[in-house]
N, C-alpha and C positions, 0 to 999 in steps of 0.2 A: 836420583829422585825416587821417592816412594810412589808406587803405583798400586791401586786397588782395582780389581776388575771383577764385577759381579756378573752372574749369569743365572738363568733358571726362571726368570719372570715370564709372564704370559697371561693368557686368558683362561679362566677356570670357572666352572659353575659353582654356585653356593654349595657348601658341603664338601667340595673337592679339596685336593691337596697339591702343594707345590713344594719343591725344595730349592732354595737359593744357595748359591755358592759364591764365595769371594776369595780370591787369591791375592795375597800381598807380595810385592817384590820390591827390591831396592834396599837402601840403607835404612833399615827399620830401627836399629839401635836397641835401646832398652825399653821400648814400648811394647807392652804385652797384652793389653786389653784390646779385644776386637769385639765389634758389635754390629747391630743392625738398627737403623732408624728408618722412619718412613714419613712421607709428606704427601698429603692429599691436597687437591686444589683448594685454595682459600684457607688452608690451615697451616699451623706451625709444624715444623719438623719435630717429631717426637721419638723418644726411645722406644724400641720394640723389645730388644733383648741385647745383653752383652755378656761376655765371658772373659774372665781373666785366666792367666796361664795356669793357676792352681786348680782350675776347674769350677770355681764359683760362678754362678750364673744369676742374672737378674732379668726379670720380665716385667713388661707393662701389665697392669691388671687386666686390660682388655684382651690379652692374648694368653694368659696363664691357663695351662691345661690344654691348649690347642697348638702352641708353637714350641719348638725345642731348638735351642742353639747348641751347637757343638763345634769343636775345633780340632785341627790337626796341627799342633805346634811345629812339628818338623817340616810341614809343608807351608806354614804360614797361611793356612786356609781356615775359614770359618763358614759354617753352614747354618741355614735356618730352615728347619722342617716345619711347614705350615699345614696343619690339618683343620678340618671343619671350617673352611674359609667362609667368611661372611662378606656381603657387599661392602660393609664399612671397613673392610681390610684393604679395599682398593686404594692404591697409592703408589708413588715411586719409592722404592726401597733402596736405601743407601748403606753400603758397607762402611764401617769406620774402624780406625786404628788409633789407639791412645785413649787415655782417661784423664781429663776430658778428651774427646776426639780431636786429633790433630790432622789426620788425613781422611779423605773421603773418596769413595768410588764415584763413578759417573751416574749411578742409579740404574735400576731396572724396574720396568713397569709391571705391576701386578694388578690385574683387573678381575674382579669377582662379579660375575653377572650371568643371568640366564640368557 
């Protein structure tokens, strides 16, 4: 079974930074796209960023210029560097595998608050 494990979430002040990490393991097959989604209470899960194996990346408009997704294909690992965090970034962040996503991590809480 495929397993995705996120880490790096936590509490940070507005304007601060966090880096999320996700490691994929198991029988991944020919699934190459990895990404990050987030879901705040009462809201739908939304795409934050995604990266395909070629290096192409996509970002939600709300995070462009602040977040950077990167990956290490050899390690089946994807990262999300989050800078200039805002309270509205508060959400559970989920790692994903596949396009559209087929597998999900358990989620890691990111809270941006003073």
